[in-house]
C-alpha positions in Angstrom: 85.9 97.1 89.1 88.8 96.1 86.6 92.1 97.7 87.3 90.2 100.3 89.1 92.6 102.9 89.9 94.6 102.6 86.7 91.4 102.6 84.8 90.3 105.7 86.1 93.5 107.3 85.1 93.3 106.0 81.6 89.5 107.2 81.5 90.6 110.8 82.6 93.8 111.0 80.4 93.2 109.7 77.0 96.9 109.8 76.2 97.3 106.9 79.0 94.8 104.6 77.0 96.6 101.4 75.7 99.7 102.2 77.5 101.2 100.2 80.5 100.0 102.6 83.6 101.5 101.9 86.9 99.5 103.8 89.8 102.5 104.6 92.4 104.8 107.2 93.3 107.8 106.6 91.4 110.7 106.1 93.8 112.9 103.7 95.9 110.5 103.4 98.7 107.2 103.2 96.8 104.9 100.2 96.2 102.5 99.7 93.3 98.8 100.7 94.2 97.4 99.4 90.9 98.5 98.3 87.4 96.7 98.4 84.2 96.3 95.3 82.2 98.8 96.4 79.9 101.3 96.6 82.7 100.0 93.3 84.2 101.3 91.5 80.9 104.7 92.3 82.0 104.2 90.9 85.6 103.5 94.3 87.3 101.0 93.5 90.2 99.6 95.6 93.1 101.8 95.9 96.3 104.9 95.2 94.3 107.9 97.5 95.0 107.7 100.2 92.3 111.5 99.8 91.5 110.7 96.1 90.6 107.7 97.2 88.4 110.1 99.5 86.6 112.6 96.8 86.0 109.7 94.6 84.8 108.2 97.1 82.5 110.7 100.0 81.7 108.3 101.7 79.3 105.4 102.0 82.0 103.9 105.3 82.7 104.0 106.0 86.5 101.0 108.1 87.8 100.9 109.3 91.4 97.5 107.9 93.0 94.7 110.4 93.6 92.3 108.9 96.1 89.9 111.7 96.2 89.1 110.9 92.5 88.9 107.1 93.2 86.6 107.6 96.1 84.2 109.9 94.0 84.0 107.1 91.5 83.3 104.5 94.2 80.6 106.6 95.6 79.0 106.7 92.2 79.2 103.1 91.6 77.7 102.3 95.1 74.8 104.5 94.0 74.2 102.1 91.0 74.3 99.2 93.5 71.6 100.9 95.7 69.0 100.9 92.8 69.0 97.2 93.1 69.5 96.2 96.8 70.2 97.8 100.1 72.2 94.6 101.3 75.7 95.8 100.2 78.9 94.9 102.0 81.8 97.0 100.5 85.3 95.3 100.8 87.4 98.1 99.4 86.8 101.2 97.0 86.6 98.9 94.0 84.7 95.7 95.3 81.6 94.8 97.2 79.4 91.8 97.8 75.5 92.4 97.0 72.7 90.1 98.2 70.0 90.2 95.7 67.7 87.5 97.2 65.0 90.0 97.5 66.0 92.8 95.0 64.5 96.2 94.7 64.0 95.5 91.0 62.9 91.9 89.9 64.7 91.2 86.6 64.1 87.5 87.0 67.6 86.4 88.1 70.8 87.3 89.8 72.5 87.0 86.4 70.2 89.4 84.8 70.9 91.9 87.7 74.5 91.5 87.4 74.4 92.2 83.7 72.1 95.4 84.1 74.5 96.7 86.8 77.7 96.3 84.7 76.0 97.9 81.8 74.9 100.9 84.1 78.5 101.2 85.3 79.9 101.1 81.8 77.5 103.8 80.7 77.7 106.3 83.6 81.4 106.0 84.6 83.0 104.9 81.3 84.6 102.1 83.3 84.2 98.3 83.3 83.4 95.9 86.0 83.4 92.0 86.5 80.8 90.1 88.4 80.6 86.7 90.0 77.1 85.1 90.5 76.9 82.3 93.0 75.1 80.9 96.1 77.4 82.4 98.7 80.3 85.0 99.2 83.0 82.7 99.0 82.0 81.4 95.5 80.9 84.6 94.2 84.3 86.1 95.0 86.0 83.3 93.1 83.6 83.6 90.2 84.2 87.4 89.9 87.8 86.8 89.0 87.0 84.2 86.5 86.2 86.2 83.4 88.1 89.5 84.2 88.3 92.1 82.7 84.7 93.1 81.9 83.0 89.7 82.2 80.9 87.8 84.5 80.6 84.1 85.6 77.8 82.2 87.1 78.4 79.4 89.3 75.2 77.4 89.8 74.8 75.2 92.9 74.8 71.9 91.0 78.2 72.7 89.4 80.1 74.0 92.7 81.5 70.4 93.6 83.0 69.9 90.1 84.1 73.5 89.7 86.0 73.4 93.0 87.8 70.0 92.7 90.7 71.1 90.5 90.8 74.6 91.9 94.4 75.3 93.4 94.4 75.9 97.3 96.2 79.2 96.6 92.9 80.6 95.1 91.1 80.1 98.5 90.9 83.2 100.5 93.2 83.3 103.5 95.8 80.8 101.9 98.9 82.7 101.2 102.2 81.3 100.1 103.2 80.1 103.5 99.9 78.3 104.1 100.1 77.0 100.5 103.6 75.5 101.4 102.5 73.8 104.5 99.6 72.2 102.6 102.0 71.0 99.9 104.0 69.3 102.6 100.8 67.3 103.2 100.5 66.5 99.5 97.6 68.9 99.1 97.4 71.1 95.9 93.7 71.3 94.9 90.3 71.5 96.7 89.9 67.9 95.8 93.0 66.9 97.8 91.7 68.9 100.7 88.4 67.0 100.8 90.4 63.7 100.6 92.5 64.6 103.7 89.3 65.1 105.6 88.0 67.7 108.2 89.6 65.9 111.2 93.0 65.6 109.8 93.0 69.3 108.8 91.7 70.4 112.1 94.4 68.4 113.9 97.0 70.1 111.9 95.7 73.6 111.7 93.0 74.0 114.3 89.8 75.6 113.5 91.1 77.2 110.2 91.7 73.6 109.1 88.1 72.7 109.3 87.3 76.0 107.6 89.5 74.9 104.8 87.7 71.8 104.4 84.5 73.7 104.4 85.6 76.0 101.7 86.9 73.1 99.6 83.2 71.9 99.6 81.9 75.5 98.7 80.4 76.0 102.1 80.1 79.5 103.4 77.3 80.7 105.7 78.5 84.3 106.2 75.9 86.7 105.4 76.3 89.9 103.4 77.0 92.6 106.3 75.7 95.9 105.7 76.8 98.8 108.1 79.8 96.9 108.9 81.6 98.3 111.9 85.2 99.4 112.0 87.4 96.5 112.8 90.8 98.3 113.0 92.2 102.0 112.9 95.7 102.2 111.8 98.5 104.2 110.2 101.7 103.1 108.6 104.5 104.7 106.8 107.6 103.6 104.6 110.8 105.2 105.7 113.2 106.9 103.5 115.9 104.6 104.5 115.9 101.3 106.2 116.1 101.6 110.0 117.1 99.2 113.0 114.6 98.3 115.6 116.1 100.6 118.2 115.6 103.4 115.9 111.9 103.2 115.3 110.6 104.8 118.4 110.0 108.3 117.1 108.3 107.0 113.9 106.0 104.8 116.1 105.2 107.7 118.2 104.3 109.7 115.2 102.2 107.0 113.8 100.5 106.4 117.1 99.4 110.3 117.0 97.7 109.6 113.7 96.1 106.4 114.7 94.8 108.0 117.9 93.3 110.9 116.0 91.3 108.4 113.9 90.2 106.6 117.0 88.8 109.6 118.5 86.8 110.4 115.3 85.4 106.7 115.5 84.7 107.3 119.1 82.8 110.5 118.4 80.5 108.7 116.2 80.2 105.4 118.1 81.1 106.3 121.7 80.3 102.7 123.1 82.9 101.0 120.9 86.2 100.8 122.7 89.5 99.3 121.2 91.1 96.9 123.5 94.1 95.7 121.2 97.3 97.5 120.2 99.0 96.4 117.0 102.6 96.9 115.8 103.2 96.2 112.3 106.7 96.0 110.7 108.2 95.1 107.2 111.7 94.2 106.9 114.0 95.4 104.1 113.3 92.1 102.4 109.6 92.8 102.5 108.9 90.2 105.3 105.8 91.3 107.3 105.4 90.8 110.9 102.8 92.0 113.5 102.7 92.0 117.3 99.8 92.7 119.4 98.6 93.1 123.0 95.2 93.0 124.6 95.8 94.4 128.0 93.3 94.1 130.9 92.5 97.8 130.4 92.2 99.5 126.9 94.5 102.3 126.0 93.2 105.6 127.4 95.5 108.1 125.7 97.7 108.8 122.8 100.7 108.3 125.0 99.6 105.0 126.4 99.2 103.8 122.7 102.7 105.0 121.8 104.2 103.4 124.8 102.5 100.1 124.2 103.3 100.0 120.5 106.9 100.8 121.3 107.1 98.1 123.8 105.9 95.5 121.4 109.3 95.7 119.8 110.6 93.5 122.5 108.6 90.7 120.9 110.3 90.8 117.7 112.8 88.0 117.6 114.5 88.6 114.4 118.6 89.3 114.4 119.7 92.5 116.0 121.0 93.9 112.6 117.6 93.4 110.9 116.6 96.6 109.1 113.0 97.8 108.6 111.4 99.7 105.7 107.9 100.3 107.1 106.0 100.3 110.4 102.4 100.6 111.4 100.5 101.3 114.5 96.9 100.0 114.8 94.1 99.7 117.4 91.5 96.6 117.1 89.7 94.4 119.1 86.7 96.7 119.2 84.1 96.0 121.9 80.4 96.2 120.7 77.9 98.0 122.7 76.6 94.6 124.1 80.1 93.9 125.4 80.9 91.4 122.8 84.1 91.7 120.5 83.9 92.3 116.7 85.5 89.5 114.8 87.7 90.3 111.9 86.8 88.8 108.5 89.4 86.2 107.4 88.3 86.8 104.0 89.3 90.3 103.2 89.2 91.4 99.7 92.3 91.7 97.6 94.1 94.8 96.2 92.2 96.7 93.3 91.7 94.2 90.5 
C-alpha cells in the first residue's frame, strides 16, 4: 500500500488531500508513523522524530494514528488477495507476499493478477497500491518499490543479473547503515561489487550472513511464502516523557514486562505448546542509538516476575558510559519452541515501515 496510514487519513478527510500529512502524535517524544508523499518531498520519513519532521516541513498537518481504522482497511485488502490465492504472507498491515504460482483465478500471468488486484484495491478502498512481480520474495520486494506510488514493476528471470548489478547494497534487505559502511571499507558499493568479491571472502568476513549477501547479489532467494506464520516475538515498548539513566529504568521495565507477559499468555492460550525461551531488552539512547540485549536461559521464564527480573538484569550487559540517558525501553519474549521442539527462526528480511 502507498503511504498507507497517511493515505487512509487523506481519504477519510478530504481537507487533507494534497497537503503534507504526518501521522504522529505531535510532541517532543513522538516519532513519525507514516508520511504522505507531499510530506516526503521535504525529507519526512517513517520512524523519524516528530520534532525533526516539524522542522523539515513546518506546514505539515500532524494527525494522531488510528490503528483500528488501519487494521480494518488492511483486512479489507487481505480479502481482495484471498480471491486470487491462499498463499499469503503478511509482513505488516500494509504489505504482503503473494504466491500466485497456482492462482484461484487464472488470468494468464502474475502481471495480470497484480494489475487486477491493484484495480480492485483502488475501486473498493479508494486507495492505491504498488506491486512487484518477480521469481522470488527478495526480488519481488525490490520490484514493489521501483514504481511507487500506484505502479508495478515486472522483473523477469532473464533480466535479474543485469538489473541487480548497479543496485546499491543499501537496497538489499538486512543491509543498514552500519553494514553498508563495513562493506564500503571493502570497496563494495553495488551488487556487482559483492559478486566480484566472492562468497568465500564475504563469508570469511561476515560469516553465514556474508554468503547470504553474495546470494542476494545474484538474485537467489529460496524462501517460500509462509502462510499461517507463527508469532516470532511478543514485546512492549515505551518512549519516556524525559530521558532516563540506566539505573532509573527498573519500574518502567517491570511495567513493560507486565504488558509483554499478558500478550504471552494470550499466545499460549491459542498455542499452548509454543514456549518462549529468550528474554529481550531493547533500549534507545537520547541520540537515537538502538541496542538490544538478550538471554536464553536453561529454563524459560515461568512468570511475569521472572521475566521482569531477567529483563532488569540485562541492563548489566549495557556497556555505554554511566551518564548515558535513554529515551525508550522495550521488553520482549522470543525464541519460541515449536511443538516438535525446534526453534522458530526469525526472518532476516522483515518489511519496512509503511510505504
